[in-house]
C-alpha positions, -999 to 999 in steps of 0.1 A, spaced: 257 -358 -405 243 -377 -435 209 -368 -446 178 -388 -435 153 -404 -458 122 -424 -451 125 -459 -462 108 -466 -496 82 -490 -480 73 -463 -455 68 -437 -482 46 -461 -504 25 -470 -475 20 -433 -467 12 -426 -502 -14 -454 -504 -29 -442 -470 -33 -406 -485 -48 -417 -517 -72 -438 -499 -82 -410 -475 -87 -387 -505 -109 -412 -523 -128 -416 -491 -133 -378 -488 -144 -377 -525 -171 -403 -517 -180 -386 -488 -188 -354 -507 -205 -373 -533 -227 -389 -507 -235 -357 -491 -244 -342 -524 -267 -371 -535 -285 -370 -500 -289 -333 -502 -302 -336 -538 -325 -363 -526 -340 -341 -496 -344 -312 -520 -364 -332 -543 -385 -345 -515 -392 -312 -501 -401 -298 -537 -426 -326 -541 -442 -319 -507 -446 -282 -517 -459 -289 -552 -486 -314 -535 -496 -288 -511 -498 -263 -538 -522 -289 -556 -544 -288 -526 -547 -250 -525 -555 -250 -561 -581 -275 -557 -596 -254 -529 -595 -221 -548 -612 -238 -577 -640 -250 -555 -644 -217 -538 -645 -196 -568 -666 -222 -589 -639 -225 -613 -646 -261 -622 -618 -263 -649 -593 -254 -622 -608 -283 -600 -604 -306 -632 -568 -295 -635 -560 -312 -602 -570 -346 -613 -558 -372 -637 -583 -380 -665 -589 -413 -652 -589 -403 -614 -616 -416 -589 -632 -397 -563 -649 -411 -531 -662 -377 -519 -689 -390 -496 -716 -367 -481 -739 -359 -452 -761 -387 -463 -766 -414 -491 -786 -389 -512 -758 -363 -510 -727 -387 -516 -706 -390 -548 -683 -416 -559 -670 -418 -595 -649 -402 -622 -640 -365 -627 -667 -356 -650 -694 -367 -627 -677 -350 -597 -677 -317 -615 -713 -320 -622 -721 -330 -587 -699 -301 -575 -717 -276 -596 -752 -285 -583 -740 -284 -548 -716 -253 -549 -738 -233 -570 -763 -231 -540 -736 -212 -520 -734 -175 -519 -699 -175 -504 -675 -200 -491 -642 -211 -481 -621 -241 -477 -591 -240 -452 -562 -266 -452 -554 -275 -417 -528 -304 -407 -509 -317 -437 -486 -348 -441 -474 -366 -471 -453 -395 -480 -435 -394 -512 -422 -425 -529 -408 -417 -562 -433 -405 -586 -463 -417 -563 -473 -400 -531 -500 -406 -504 -512 -375 -484 -535 -367 -456 -550 -330 -453 -575 -317 -427 -602 -295 -443 -624 -270 -429 -651 -254 -449 -678 -229 -443 -703 -215 -467 -734 -193 -467 -759 -207 -491 -797 -211 -495 -811 -246 -493 -834 -263 -515 -864 -243 -497 -845 -211 -504 -839 -206 -466 -802 -190 -458 -780 -213 -438 -744 -216 -427 -729 -249 -436 -699 -260 -415 -678 -290 -427 -649 -308 -412 -633 -337 -433 -601 -353 -442 -586 -358 -477 -567 -389 -483 -550 -386 -517 -531 -409 -540 -512 -384 -560 -491 -393 -589 -464 -375 -612 -471 -392 -644 -452 -368 -667 -422 -363 -643 -432 -328 -633 -469 -324 -625 -485 -338 -594 -521 -347 -599 -548 -368 -578 -553 -402 -590 -576 -413 -563 -594 -393 -532 -611 -406 -504 -628 -384 -479 -634 -390 -443 -662 -369 -427 -655 -360 -393 -685 -336 -386 -710 -316 -405 -735 -290 -394 -759 -269 -412 -777 -241 -391 -801 -214 -401 -783 -182 -410 -809 -153 -416 -799 -127 -440 -800 -98 -415 -773 -118 -394 -744 -107 -417 -739 -75 -433 -717 -81 -464 -692 -55 -474 -697 -33 -503 -677 -36 -537 -647 -40 -543 -643 -61 -510 -672 -86 -515 -662 -120 -526 -675 -136 -558 -672 -164 -581 -647 -169 -609 -643 -137 -629 -664 -112 -606 -642 -120 -577 -617 -92 -565 -588 -115 -566 -589 -115 -605 -583 -77 -606 -556 -80 -580 -538 -108 -599 -540 -89 -630 -525 -57 -611 -496 -80 -600 -488 -93 -633 -488 -60 -648 -466 -45 -620 -441 -74 -624 -445 -74 -664 -451 -111 -661 -471 -136 -679 -470 -164 -653 -501 -173 -637 -509 -162 -602 -534 -178 -579 -539 -201 -610 -556 -172 -628 
């Protein structure tokens, strides 16, 4: 029985179909790789912007104003608002730090907590919303002990101008609620050192961070310190 052979035209068509399918497969892989890379870049940007917020909060809680400064672009504008017109601030970074020092220095101890967080990243520009709760024990201008409870939202335009570091270009704060209540000294018994919170170099976290760097033999900053 004579051997069977596919007609040349059929073979040519099959070869073209195979090559086309291979090209489509390669294109699909390239598309999947590009989409994955874009998604990873978006997730990294969201993580970095959230880390920016945590660094800002830590700087304010520890009264490390240079850490706060590092969160802003030099020409940034901050519409910080306040409980009343006399307490409000709008302006540049230098003025913000001076205003913050006057207010935060009244506090004996305080915390800022980040709640709901959403961000829309568009290239090197992003817009974020963050719910912030803060509580601080402080003495008012009459030297009476109080507890300040504040609930606000941060609306930030964040820009990555050097292709690497995200910083705040503009911040607008919306105040949802604020309350200052009497807090007698005998209503709270602070723990003894080394657990008692402090500002900057006298906070226990400084020693804990140094111990971690020594254990890991690392020069990389931890907690921004």
